[in-house]
C-alpha positions as CSV (number, residue, x, y, z in Angstrom):
1,M,42.6,18.8,-16.6
2,H,42.8,17.9,-13.0
3,V,46.2,17.7,-11.3
4,T,46.8,16.9,-7.7
5,N,49.8,16.6,-5.5
6,S,50.2,16.1,-1.8
7,L,51.2,19.8,-1.2
8,S,48.2,21.3,-2.9
9,D,45.8,18.8,-1.3
10,S,46.9,19.8,2.2
11,S,46.2,23.5,1.6
12,P,43.1,24.6,3.5
13,V,41.9,26.8,0.6
14,H,42.4,23.9,-1.9
15,K,40.8,21.4,0.5
16,S,37.7,23.4,1.1
17,A,37.4,24.1,-2.6
18,K,37.7,20.5,-3.4
19,K,35.7,19.2,-0.5
20,P,32.9,21.7,0.4
21,L,31.8,19.3,3.2
22,A,35.3,19.3,4.9
23,G,35.0,19.5,8.6
24,R,31.2,18.9,8.8
25,R,30.1,16.7,11.7
26,I,27.4,14.4,10.2
27,L,25.3,12.0,12.3
28,L,24.8,8.8,10.5
29,A,21.9,6.5,11.4
30,E,21.8,3.1,9.6
31,D,21.1,-0.3,11.1
32,E,22.4,-2.5,8.2
33,G,26.1,-3.1,8.9
34,L,27.4,-3.1,5.3
35,I,25.4,-0.1,4.3
36,A,26.5,1.8,7.4
37,L,30.1,1.0,6.6
38,E,29.8,2.1,3.0
39,L,27.9,5.3,3.9
40,E,30.6,6.1,6.6
41,R,33.3,5.7,4.0
42,M,31.5,7.9,1.5
43,L,31.0,10.7,4.1
44,E,34.6,10.5,5.1
45,D,35.7,10.7,1.4
46,F,33.5,13.9,1.2
47,G,35.6,15.3,4.1
48,C,33.0,14.8,6.8
49,T,33.6,13.6,10.4
50,V,31.0,10.9,11.0
51,V,29.2,10.6,14.3
52,G,28.0,7.0,14.4
53,P,26.8,5.0,12.7
54,L,23.9,4.7,15.1
55,A,21.3,2.0,14.8
56,S,18.5,3.1,17.1
57,V,16.1,6.0,17.2
58,D,16.9,6.6,20.9
59,K,20.6,6.9,20.2
60,V,20.0,9.3,17.3
61,L,17.9,11.6,19.4
62,E,20.4,11.5,22.3
63,S,23.3,12.2,20.0
64,A,21.5,15.1,18.3
65,Q,20.5,16.7,21.6
66,G,24.2,16.6,22.6
67,G,24.8,19.3,19.9
68,G,27.9,19.9,17.8
69,L,26.4,18.4,14.6
70,D,26.2,20.0,11.2
71,G,23.6,17.5,9.8
72,A,22.2,14.0,9.9
73,I,21.7,11.2,7.4
74,L,18.9,9.0,8.7
75,D,17.7,5.7,7.4
76,V,13.9,5.8,7.7
77,N,13.7,2.4,9.6
78,L,16.1,1.6,12.4
79,R,15.7,-1.8,13.9
80,G,12.0,-1.8,13.0
81,Q,11.3,1.7,14.3
82,Q,10.6,4.6,12.0
83,I,12.4,7.9,12.5
84,F,9.3,10.0,12.0
85,G,8.6,10.2,15.7
86,I,11.8,12.0,16.4
87,L,12.0,14.2,13.3
88,P,10.1,17.1,14.9
89,A,12.6,17.2,17.8
90,L,15.5,17.1,15.3
91,Q,14.0,19.8,13.2
92,K,13.4,21.9,16.3
93,L,17.1,21.7,17.0
94,G,17.7,23.1,13.6
95,L,19.5,20.0,12.4
96,P,19.6,19.7,8.6
97,I,18.5,16.2,7.7
98,I,18.6,13.8,4.7
99,I,16.5,10.7,4.9
100,T,17.6,7.5,3.2
101,S,15.0,4.9,2.2
102,G,14.4,2.0,0.0
103,Y,11.2,3.7,-1.1
104,A,11.0,6.6,-3.5
105,D,7.2,7.0,-3.4
106,D,6.3,10.3,-1.6
107,T,3.0,8.9,-0.4
108,L,4.7,6.4,1.9
109,F,6.0,9.3,4.0
110,P,3.8,11.2,6.4
111,P,2.8,14.5,4.8
112,P,4.7,16.8,7.3
113,F,8.0,15.1,6.2
114,R,7.6,14.8,2.5
115,A,9.6,18.0,2.0
116,V,12.6,16.7,4.0
117,P,15.5,16.0,1.6
118,R,15.6,12.3,0.7
119,I,17.6,9.9,-1.3
120,A,16.3,6.4,-2.4
121,K,18.5,3.4,-2.0
122,P,20.4,2.2,-3.9
123,F,22.0,5.5,-4.9
124,R,25.3,6.5,-6.5
125,E,28.0,8.1,-4.4
126,S,27.9,11.2,-6.7
127,E,24.1,11.6,-6.0
128,L,24.7,11.5,-2.2
129,Q,27.6,13.9,-2.5
130,R,25.5,16.5,-4.4
131,L,22.6,16.2,-1.9
132,C,25.0,16.5,1.1
133,A,26.6,19.6,-0.5
134,T,23.1,21.1,-1.0
135,V,21.8,20.4,2.4
136,F,25.0,20.6,4.6
137,A,27.7,22.6,2.9
138,N,26.0,26.0,3.2
139,R,25.4,25.7,6.9
140,L,27.7,28.2,8.7
141,M,30.7,26.6,10.5
142,P,31.0,27.4,14.2
């Protein structure tokens, strides 16, 4: 049985137990407005602070190089430009990444990036939350 009240929800211990992603700064890159808004809402519900949404590869790279991020969720195509060109730079920064795509077929992704955590659209919120917890929650907080 799950019981909540406003006092227990404000407790830092309870909050982190309930929301393992609380306080994580996640860069969101999505160029489709409605999808971006929905992803932003989901991440905020998970307890994340959203940086973005950003809709261009250049803005993603610039934001990531600025530091202070705990992870990134990147649509594979941003305004007709694929993110694969900037993935090596993001990986070099040590930024945990999840790729979102309308395609689930591994062969559509360049071989060096097939192991990057990925979720195919459309997906359920619970699926995204599990993947975010796996990829982002274990990263040490500053």
